[in-house]
C-alpha positions in Angstrom: 83.8 88.7 78.2 83.9 92.3 79.2 85.5 93.1 82.6 83.9 96.5 83.8 85.2 98.4 86.7 83.2 101.3 88.3 79.6 102.2 87.6 79.7 104.0 84.4 81.8 101.4 82.5 79.2 98.5 82.7 76.5 100.9 82.0 78.1 101.9 78.8 78.5 98.2 77.8 75.0 97.4 79.0 73.7 99.9 76.4 75.9 98.3 73.6 75.3 94.5 74.1 73.0 92.1 75.7 74.9 89.0 74.3 78.6 89.4 75.5 78.9 88.6 79.3 79.8 91.6 81.4 81.6 91.1 84.7 81.4 94.2 87.0 83.2 95.2 90.1 83.7 98.5 92.0 80.0 99.2 91.9 78.3 100.2 95.2 74.8 99.5 94.2 74.3 97.6 91.0 70.6 97.3 91.5 70.2 101.2 91.9 72.4 101.7 88.9 70.1 99.5 86.8 72.7 97.0 86.1 71.1 93.9 87.7 67.8 92.7 88.9 69.3 91.4 92.2 72.7 90.4 93.6 71.6 86.8 94.0 70.0 86.5 90.4 71.4 89.3 88.3 69.6 88.4 85.1 70.8 89.4 81.7 74.4 89.4 80.8 75.8 91.3 83.7 77.2 89.7 86.9 80.1 90.4 89.3 80.8 91.8 92.7 79.5 94.9 94.6 81.6 97.1 96.8 78.8 97.7 99.3 79.9 97.3 102.8 78.8 97.9 106.4 78.1 101.5 106.6 76.6 101.5 110.0 79.6 99.7 111.5 81.9 102.2 109.8 80.2 105.1 111.3 80.1 103.5 114.6 83.8 103.0 114.5 84.1 106.7 113.7 82.0 107.7 116.9 84.0 105.2 119.0 87.3 107.0 117.9 85.8 110.4 118.5 82.4 110.6 120.5 82.5 114.5 120.1 81.7 114.3 116.4 78.4 116.2 115.9 78.4 117.0 112.1 79.7 114.6 109.4 80.7 115.9 106.1 80.6 114.0 102.8 81.6 115.0 99.3 80.6 113.0 96.2 80.6 113.4 92.5 77.2 113.9 90.7 78.6 111.9 87.7 78.7 108.7 89.6 75.2 107.2 89.9 76.1 105.1 92.9 77.7 107.9 94.8 74.3 109.5 95.4 72.9 106.3 96.6 75.9 105.8 98.9 75.5 109.4 100.2 71.8 109.0 100.9 72.6 105.8 102.8 75.4 107.4 104.9 73.1 110.4 105.6 70.3 108.1 106.9 72.6 106.0 109.1 74.5 109.1 110.4 71.2 110.8 111.3 70.0 107.6 113.0 73.2 107.9 115.2 72.3 111.5 116.1 74.8 113.2 113.7 74.0 116.2 111.6 75.1 115.7 107.9 76.6 118.3 105.5 76.7 117.1 102.0 78.8 118.7 99.2 78.1 117.5 95.6 80.9 118.2 93.0 80.8 117.8 89.2 84.2 116.1 89.0 87.3 115.4 91.0 88.8 118.6 89.8 86.4 120.3 92.2 87.5 118.3 95.3 90.1 120.7 96.7 87.9 123.6 97.0 85.0 121.7 98.1 86.9 120.0 100.8 88.3 123.4 102.0 84.6 124.8 102.2 83.3 121.6 103.9 86.1 121.3 106.4 85.2 124.6 108.0 81.6 123.3 108.7 82.1 119.7 110.0 83.9 117.6 112.8 84.8 114.7 110.4 84.4 113.7 106.8 83.3 110.4 105.4 84.7 109.6 102.1 82.9 107.2 99.6 84.9 105.3 97.0 84.4 107.6 94.1 86.6 110.6 95.2 89.9 112.0 94.5 91.1 111.3 98.0 94.6 112.8 98.0 93.4 116.3 97.0 90.7 115.9 99.8 93.6 115.2 102.4 95.5 118.4 101.4 92.6 120.5 102.6 91.5 118.4 105.6 95.0 118.1 107.0 95.2 121.9 107.0 91.9 122.2 108.9 92.7 119.3 111.2 89.6 117.4 110.2 89.6 113.6 110.5 88.8 111.7 107.3 87.1 108.2 107.5 87.3 106.6 104.0 85.6 103.5 102.6 88.5 101.9 101.0 91.3 100.3 103.0 94.1 101.6 101.0 92.8 105.2 101.7 93.8 104.6 105.3 97.3 103.9 104.3 97.3 107.1 102.3 96.1 109.3 105.3 92.6 108.5 106.4 92.2 107.9 110.1 90.4 104.6 110.3 87.9 102.5 108.3 85.8 99.3 108.2 86.4 99.2 104.5 86.4 97.4 101.2 89.6 95.9 99.7 89.5 96.7 96.0 92.0 93.9 95.2 89.7 91.3 96.9 86.7 92.8 94.9 88.5 92.2 91.6 89.4 88.7 92.6 85.8 87.9 93.5 84.4 89.5 90.3 86.9 87.3 88.3 85.8 84.3 90.2 82.1 85.1 89.4 83.0 85.6 85.7 84.9 82.3 85.5 82.2 80.3 87.3 79.3 81.8 85.4 80.7 82.1 81.9 
């Protein structure tokens, strides 16, 4: 059995074997990433857990905390397939709530600091998906006094303002349970 965390890892193994069971976790949208047919019936040799969560509730919490937010920023890495899907979902929900959305795409987390500094001057708050180098983002947003609303619970402990978020330890436990029960 292969235990694969984050989107690129199970994708790599998917291209190498269709016989060894692959248990995935930390993948926002395994369907869009081409890993499974559906969450209920994944098909093939891949199963596990998704870190998809209630984006609409998360954004509503952000607006409840600060109803003056008009423009929401988001930074995501182009190397993470699910990051683009998550960004598009956030944009759709944010716009339905009357927010303008400013997206910044970076090639790697090494670009985070500069991107965060540029984005912070254009937005009222920043949404952080689960694929970014969070601490370098906080360095820039703290200087600009911009609130950051992360998608992972531990990021609140590291300095994010608030979240309705995923718990990565729970996701790993769930993926292990799926792997044990299925294989």
